[in-house]
N, C-alpha and C positions, 0 to 999 in steps of 0.2 A: 476106839470102838463107838463111843457115844456120838462123836462128830460125824463118823461115817453113816450112822443110823439117821442122824438129822439131815444129812445131805441127801440120802435116799428118800426120806420123807418129803423133802422140799422138791425133789425132782418128780416124785409121784404127784404131788399137788399141782405142780406146773403143767405136767402132761395132762392131768385131768381138766384143768382150765382150758388148755389148748384144744382138747377133744370137744369140749362144749362149744367153743367158737367154730370149729370145723363142722360140727353137726348143725349149728345154726345156719352156716353158709350153705350146707347141703340142702336144708329145707327151703331157703330163699331161692336157690338156683332151680330146684324142682318146681317151685311155684312160678318162677319167671318163665321157665320153658313152656309151661302150659299156656300162659297168656300170649306168648309170642307165636306159638304153634297155632293157637286159635285164630290169631290175626292173619297168619299166612293162609290158613284154610278158608277164612272168610273172603280173602282177596281173590282166591282162585275163580270163584263164580263171577265176581265183579270184573276181573280182568278179562274173562271170556266175553262178558257183555260189551266191554269197550272194544274188543277186537271185532265182534260182530257189527258194531256201529261203524268201525273203520271199513269193514268189508262192504257194508251198505253204501258208504260214500264212494269208495273206490270203484264200485260197479256202475256208478253214474257215468255215462259216456262223455259228458261235458265238464267233468270235475277232475282236477289234477292236484297233486300235492304241491305246496309252495316250494319253489326252487331252493329256498334257504334250508330246507330239510332234506332235499334230494340230491343236490349237487355240492360236493365239498369245495371249499375255497382253495385257491391256488397254493396257499401257504401250507395246507395239509398238516396242521397242528393236531395231534391226537390228545384229547382229554381223557384222563383216567381217574375214576373215583374208586377208592379202596376202603372197604368197611372193615375196621379192626376193633380194638378194645382200648378203653381208658385205664382199666385196672388189670392187675396181674392175676396169678393163681389160675391161669387158663391153659396150662400145659404148652403145647406147640401151636396153639391157635393162630397166633400172629406170624410165627416163624415159617410155618408151612405155606401160609397165604403169600407172604413176601417172596418166597422162593418160586411159587407159581406165577406171581405177577412179573418178577424179573425175567423168567424164562419166556413168558407170553409177549412181553413188550419188545423183545428182539425181533419179532415177526410183524409188529405193527408199523404202519407207515408214518413218516414225518417225525418232527420233534415231539417231545412228551411234555404234558402239563398235568401234574398229579395233585389231586385233592385227597387228603387223608382224613378218615373219620376215626378218631381215637388217638390219644397221645402215644400209647404203646406202639401203634401202627406207624405213627409219624417217625418215631425213633428208629424203627426197623427199616423204613424206607430210606431215611437219611443214611443209615449205615450201609445200605445197598447202593448209595450214590445216585438215587433217583431225584429229579428236580421237583420240588414241592411248590405248589401254587397257593395252598391254603390248608388250614386245619380246622376241623369241626369236632365238637364234643359228641360222644356217644349218648343217645337218649337213655334215660333211666326207667322208662316205662313206655307202654304202647301209646299213651296219649302224647308223649313228647316226640314221637317219630315225625308227626306232621310238620312241626316247626323246623326240624332238621332238613326235611325234604324241600321245604320252601327255600331255605338258605342255599341248598345245593343247586336248585333250579335257577335261582337268581345269579349265582356265580357262573354257572355254565352258560346260561343265556347271554350274560354280559360278554363273556369271552367269544361266544359264537357270533353275536351281532357285530363285534369289532373285528371280525375276520381272523381271530386268533385260534379258532377251533373248527375243524372240519369233521372230526370223528370223535365219538364219545363211547367209552367202554366202562362197564362196571365189573368190579372184582369183589367177591365176598365168599364166605364159607356158607354152605348149605347143609342142613341136617341130612344125615344118611339114612339108609333103610333100617339100619340097626340102631336101637336107642343108645345115645351117648356118642355116636360117631358122626362125623361131618366130612365134607369134601369141598375143596376150593373150586369155584366155577367162575366163568366170565360171561358177559353179555354185551353185545354191541347195541347201543341205543341210536346212534347217529352215524352215518346218514340213513334216512328212510328211503333206500334206493330201490331199484327194480327187484332185486332179490328179496328184500323184505316185503314188498308189495305182492309179489308172486306167491310168497309163502302164505300171506293172509288170504289172497283170492283163491288159493287151493282148498280152503276149508269149505266143506259142503254147507249149503244153506238149509235151514231146518224145514222149510216148506217149499212148495212148488211155485210160490208167488215171488216175483222179483222184488228185492228190497227197494224202498224209496226213502228219501229224506224230506222232511217237512221244513218249511221256512227257508232260511238262507243256507244253502248247502255248504258254501264256503265257510261260513261262521261255525256251522256244525262240525266240519272237518277240523278246523283250528281247535275247537274245544276238545274234540276227541283226541287229537294229537297231544295236547297238553295233559289230558287225563292219562293217556297211554304212558307218557314219560313219568308222570307223578306216581302212578301205580307201580311201574317197573322199579323205580327207586325205592318206594315204600316196601315192596315185597323183598327186595334185596336187603334192606336194612332189617326187616323183621326176621328174615332167615338168618342173617348174621348174628342177631341178638339171641335167637334160639340156639344157634351153634355155640356161641360164646358161653352161654349158661350150661349147655350140655357138656362142654369141655371143662368148665369149672366144677360141675357136679362130679364128673369122672375123677378129676384131680382131688376133690375133697373126699371121695370114697376111698381112693388109694391112701390119702393121708389118714383118714379115720382108721383104716385097717392097720397101717403102720404104727399109729399111736397106740392102738389097742394091744398090739404085740409088744410094744415097748413097755406099756403099763403092766402087762402080765409078767414080763421079765423083771421089771423093777420091783413089783410086789413080791415075787418069789425071792428075789435077793434080799429084800427088806425082812421078810418073815424068816428066811434062813439065818440072817444075821441076828435077829432077835432070839431065835432058838439057840444059836451058838452062844450068845451072851448069857442066856438063862442057864444053859448047860455048864458054862464055865463058872458061873456063880454057885450053882449047886455043887459042883466039884470042889470049889474052895470051901464051902460050908462043910461038906462031908469030910474033906481032908482035915479041916480044922477040928472037927468033932472027934476024929480018930486019933488026933495027936494033941491032947490038952497040954497047956503050958505047965 
């Protein structure tokens, strides 16, 4: 009886320690969600500004996009960047995205060259039989996103310049309309073809005056293209990180609830056992008192 009581007490203490860890992770995830969501919101205005700059350039009659961005190479290699997680405790965050990627890649042209962001994502992609070109670590803060995007741009630009890349797609999870939910999405970055240009030019200009570019129009266009690619990758990464922490928060909330229910059951069993032990001892005392030797 005593050993069983000690075992229950040990399990209660262990569950309490685990609950403290879970609640700490909940607090960290909630704080991380806020910073990544603020980063995404701040990017929306800047991204729109970059698009307006591209519209201004594309409306110049004597200015054209460089053919390296508009006409795919004959090899038609499709580059794919998939943003996942390095750490676990994120529910189906990586699994659902890999399923989405696998289905989408069947409709994409040419051979595939996949860059994975996150070790957990790398493992899932390998299990799915997809060819991996490289692995990048997931940033642990907003400030670390810029370094990752720089590495991704270098890797993709090198493949593009050597004729190994004609298309480039992004895959990541994006926060949903309901808090704690997310959805997998994809975006095509390259080529910047007529369809992409027509989409930009369809945007209404904010004034009745025609836009103009100052200085070297070609250099301005190049700078805006690089900024467009950078911001697109940055936003995808920030949205993925916000979704990852939302998934972890939801998983920790479920774990906290389950641990709370387990603690309640263990505590009830422990108190019931103590009460049974006390009742048994009282019965022995009473029985001994009524039957003296």
